[in-house]
N, C-alpha and C positions, 0 to 999 in steps of 0.2 A: 578246319580240315582234320580228319582223323589221322592220328600219328601211326606210323607203320613201325611195328616192332619186329625185328628179325632175330631168330635164334642165332646164337654165336656160331655154332657149328655149321648151320646152313649158310651163314654169311661167309664163313671161311671156304666152304666148298664152292660157293658161287664165285669167290675171288680166284680160286684155283682154275675153275672152268674158264673164267674170263681171260686169265693170263694165257691159258693154253690156246684159246681161240685167237687172241691177239697175236700170239707168236706165230701161229700157222698162217695168219693173214700177211705177216711180214715175210715169212719164208717157211716153206714146207719143212716140218720136222723141228722147227724152233719152238713150237708150242709146248713140246714135252720138256724142253729146257726151262722155259718160263714157268711152267707149272711146278717143276722141281724147286726152283729158286723161291717161289712163293710159299711152298710147303715148308722149306727150310726156315724161312723167316718167321712163319707162324709158330713152328716148334721152338725156336729161340725165344720168341716173345712169351710163350706160355711158361717156359722154364724160368724166365726172369721174373714173371709176375707171381708165380706160385709161392716162392718164399715170402714175398711181400704180403700176399693174401693170408698166408698162414700167420704171419706176424700180426696182421690186423685182427685176425680171429682171436689170437691169444690175448692181445691187448684189450679187445672188447669184452672177452670173457672175464678178465681181471677186473675191469670196470664194473661189469655186471654183478660181481660178487659183493660190491659195496652197496648194500641195500640200506633202506631207512631203519630197518630193524637192528642191523649190526651197528649202525651209527648211534642209534638211541641207546643201545647197550653200552657203548663206549662212553657216551655222555653221562649215563647213570653211574658208571664206574668212577669217572672223574669226580662227579659230584659227591659220591660216597667218600672218596679219598680226601677231598677238600674238607668235608665235615669231620673226618677223623683227624686230619692234621690240625684243624682249627681248635679241636677239643681233646687233643691227645692226652693231656694231663688227667682228664676225667674218664678216659677209656679204660675198661677192665682188661688190660693186657699184662698186668703185673704178675709175673710168675717167678719172682725171686726165691720164694720159699720152696717151690717145686724144683727149680734148677740148681739151688744151692748157692746162688750168687747173692751177695749182700749189696743192695743198692745204696748209693751215696745219698746224702741229704739233697732233697729236691731233684732226684734223678728219676726219670720216668721211662718205662719200657715202651718201645715203639713197634718192635717186631720180634717174633721168636720163630726161627727156622729149625725144624727137627730133621734128623737123618741127613746131616751134612758131613762133609769131610774136610779135614785140615790138610791143605796142600802146600808143600814147600819143596824147593829145588835141592837135589842131592847130586853130587858129582859122581859120574860113573864113567871111568876111562877117560877122564879129563873133560867130559861133556856134562853140563848141568841139565838134569831132567826133572820134571815135576813128579813128586812122589806123594802118595797118600800116607800121612803121618799118623792120623788118628781119625776116629769117627765120633760124632756126638751131635750137639746142637749149637746154634749160634744165636746169641741174644743181642739185639740192637736197642740201645737207649739213646736219650738225647745228649749223652755225654761220651759214650764209648760203645764199642762192640766187643763181645766176649765169646770166645769159642770154649766150650766145656766138653771135653772128651773123656774117654775111659782112662787115658793115661796122660794126656796133655791139656794144657790150658793156655790160651793166648788172649791178651788184652790189646785192643786197638782204640787208643784215645783219639777222639775226633779232632781235638785241637792240634794234634801232631800229624794228622792225615795230610799227605802230599798229593796223592792221586788214588783213584779207584778205577779199575779196568776189568771188564768181563772178557774172557777168552774161552774158546771151546777146548775141551779135553775129552777125547774119546766121544762117548754119547752124552756127556754132561757138559756143564759150564763151570768155570772157576772165576770167582770175583777176587782179583788180586788187590790187596790193600797195602800201599806203600806209606811208611811212616818216617818222619824226619829223625826220630830217635832210634831207628832200627835199620841195620844194614841189610839184613835178610828180609826179603819180601815174602809174606805168607799170603795164602789165598784160601777162600772158602768154596768148596765144590758142592754144587747142587744142580737140580734140573733147571732147564732154560726159563720156564715160567716163574719159578720161585726167585731166580736170581734177578729178574727185572724188578720184582716187587721189593726185594731186599735192597737192591741198589738205589731205588727211589727213596726208600726209608732212610738210607744212609745220607743221601743228598739232603733230605729234610733235616736230619739230625745236625749235619754240618751247618745248614742254614740257621738253625736255632742257635748254635754256638756263635755264629757271626752276626746274630740279630738281623737276619734277612728272611724271616718267615714270611713277611708280606710279599716280597719279591717272588718267593717260591710258590706261594698260592696264586699270585697273579699269572705266573707261567701256566699253571693248570687251567685257570680261567680263560686264558688266551687259546688254549687247546680246545676248550669247549666252544668258544666262539667260532673257531675254524671248522669244527665238526657241524655246528648249526648251519654254517654257510654251505658246507658240502651237502648236507641233507636237503637244503633248499634248492640247490642246483639239480639234485636228482629228481626232486618233485617237479621242477620245471620241465625236465627232459621227458618225464612220463606224461 
């Protein structure tokens, strides 16, 4: 038997007409009241469903943005990072002569971030506020981090690192580095994309110091596995 599909609005109009007819059958004039009640219920239902439908549209659009191309790019990026971290001692990232930093014996450069700011808290009216102290570059090695500015220099030895936390500041981000041998917490200010890369390089440098390189690389490999599974699920849906 062929299914009968009825347009939503035609169905609603038919319901109002039926309510009006039924009301008039019960008592003359009652049909108008019945029709009004049905219209009111329809309006309430529409207003309740609209936010839910909008939410579903937003949710589905977000899901749709995760394409195989995007996931493949993320997988390739992770593979490149694994290759770099696995062979970082052989990578041509050494810029000690250019930056003026003397590297220690068996110290290797992992990252160089240019155009960054040194951020430290300064009291103003009894309230501590983050202030830009100097501008320069930030060098990350497997033993320490070094900020080299026009007027200031700060060294962050990873064996003394207690925590690292990224926080927003105006239109940029600040990576605060807390050390056990320093009361004042200093931060390195940079753009959001750079700070993610630098923070990951610091995590790797700390892992090297703690002899946990294998666990760090395993974490990246686990992310690749998860992305491969996500790509497979997208292919099945399509």
